[in-house]
N, C-alpha and C positions, 0 to 999 in steps of 0.2 A: 504494500500500500504506500503510494507516494505521499510525501508530506504536502499539506495544504499550502498553496501559494498565498502570500498575504494579499488581501483584497486591495485593488488599486482604487485610489480616490482621485477625483478630478480636481486638480489644483487651480483650475481657472477661476471659479468663484472667489477663492481666497485671494488670488492675484488681483482680481477686480476690486475686492474689498480693500486690500492694502493700497491700491492706487487711489481709491476714493478717499481713504483716510489721509494719505499723503497730500492730496489736492486740498482737502478741507484744512489740514494743518498749514499748508502754504498760504491759503487765502486768509486764514485767521492771523497768521504772522504778518501778512501784508497789511491787513486792516489795523492791527495793533501798532504798526509802524507809522501810521498816518498821524500828523501833528493835530493838536487841538488849537484852533486859531480864533476862537471866540464863539459866542452863542448868538443865534438869531433871536431877537426880542419878539415879544408878542406883537402881532399886527392883525388888523382886520381890513381886508380889501374886498373888491368885488370880482368874482370870476366871470368868464365869458357867458356862463349860463345865467348870470344875474344873481346867483346865490353868493352869500358871503364866503370868503376864503380866509381862514385864520391860521396862524402858526400852529395852533392846537390840532387842526385838521391834518397837519403833516407830521406831527409828532408820532412816533411809532413806526415811521417809514424812512428808508433812505431816500433822499431826494436831491435834485440838481436844479439850481436856479440859473437863469440868464436874463439879459436885459436887452430889449429890442423895441422898435416901434414900427407900425405897419406901413407908414409912408416913407420909410428909410430908403434912400436911393443906392446906398453903397454896401456896407458889410453886414447889415442886419439880415438880408436874404441868405447870406452865407452862414450866419450864425444859426438861423432857423433851420437851414438844410442840415447842418451838423447835428442840431438837436434831434432832427428826424432820424439821423443815423444812430444816435444814442438810444432813442426810443426803440428802434428795431433790435439793437444789441441787448437791451436790458428788459424786454417785454416778457420774457419767459418766466415761468415759475408762479407760485401761489401769491407772491408779494412783489409785483413789478416795482421797479424804482420809479418814483414819481418825478415828473418834470414840471417846473413852473417858469413860465416866461412872463416877466414883469415888464409892462410897457413903461417907457419913459416919456410918453406923449399922451398923458391922460386927457388933455383937452380935446383930442381928436379920437383917441382909441377907446370908444365906448364898448360895452359888452357886445353889441351887434357887430361892430367893426372887427373886434377880436374874434368873434365866431366865424366870420367870413375868412379871416386870415388863417385861423386854425384849420379850417376845412381845406384850404388850399395847401397847407403844410402837411396834411395827412395826419393830424393830431388824433391820437386815440383817447380813451376815457381817463387815462392816468397822466395826461399832459394838460396842465392847467394854464390859463392865460389870465393874468390879474391886472386890474386897473384900480384906481382910487384917487384920492386927492393928491395934488402935486406935492404938498408938504409931507404927506405920509410916505409917498414913494421916495422923495429925496432923503428923508430921515432914515428910511430903511436902507437905502444905498450907502449912506454915510456911516450910520451908527450900527446897523445890523450886519450887512455884508462887507462893509469897509472896502468898497471898490471905488475906483477913481470916477469922478463925475464933475460936471460944471453946470451950474444953474444960474447963470447971469443974464440969460436972455428974457424976452417977454414970456408971460405965462402961456401964450398960445403956441410957443415953439417947444420942440422936444428938449429934454435935459440931455446934455452931452454925456455919453455913458461909456462904460468899459466893455471890452469884448470878452471878459472873463466868464467862464462857467464856474459855479460855486457848488462844491459837494458838501452836503449836510447829512449828518447821521440821525439816528432815531431819537436822540435826545436834543436835537436842534443845535448841535455843535458843528461849526464849520470845520471841515477836515481837509479841504484842498481848494486851490485855485488853478484854473486851466485856461489856456488861450483857446477860445472857441474857433478861431480861424486856422489853428495849427492842427493838421490831421494827426500827427504823432501825439500831441498833447491830449487830443480828444480820445485816442486809443488808451492812453494812460488813465484818463478819467473813467472810461468804461471798465477797465481792469480794477481800479480802486473802488468804484461803486459796487461792482460785483463782489469784491472781497468784503466790503462792509455788510452787504446783504447776507452773504454766506455766514458771516461771523455771528449773526443773530443779535 
């Protein structure tokens, strides 16, 4: 009677598990390495739907802010296109990364105007477009996101604004700034936002 051969087991599931654990570990390490650059203060603005959009609505989610206006002739269309790329890259999963485009031209960019702009941009349900009073938006840019801007013109003109995308974590802490017109920087943003989301 020949001795029994040891039963072979399939190592592939274990290999996949190990690879998954390594990936989660790498993403967690990446998210932990992101600096804490301030906290977004409370705000109440108006979303394109006409509903209020508050900082509290975004708490509990990883989100990305940018600053545009709908009649911008130069780099705003590029920023919006890049945000569309970010939307596609981060839309998967149970908790998609939220996107918020803040207008810097509130005198013109009403919720109806923002709705039309969002439709042209292919914005999904987790990409918000916010407007509000000029003072509220300027204060948020200056004291909340700490991005460069200039507001010396008439109230009917847009606020001169930054091209930065701002990454915010679930506790409303700013975790990174990225050049929205730089493809490599936008790829880095997608990586960092994905890491923050994976870290929970």
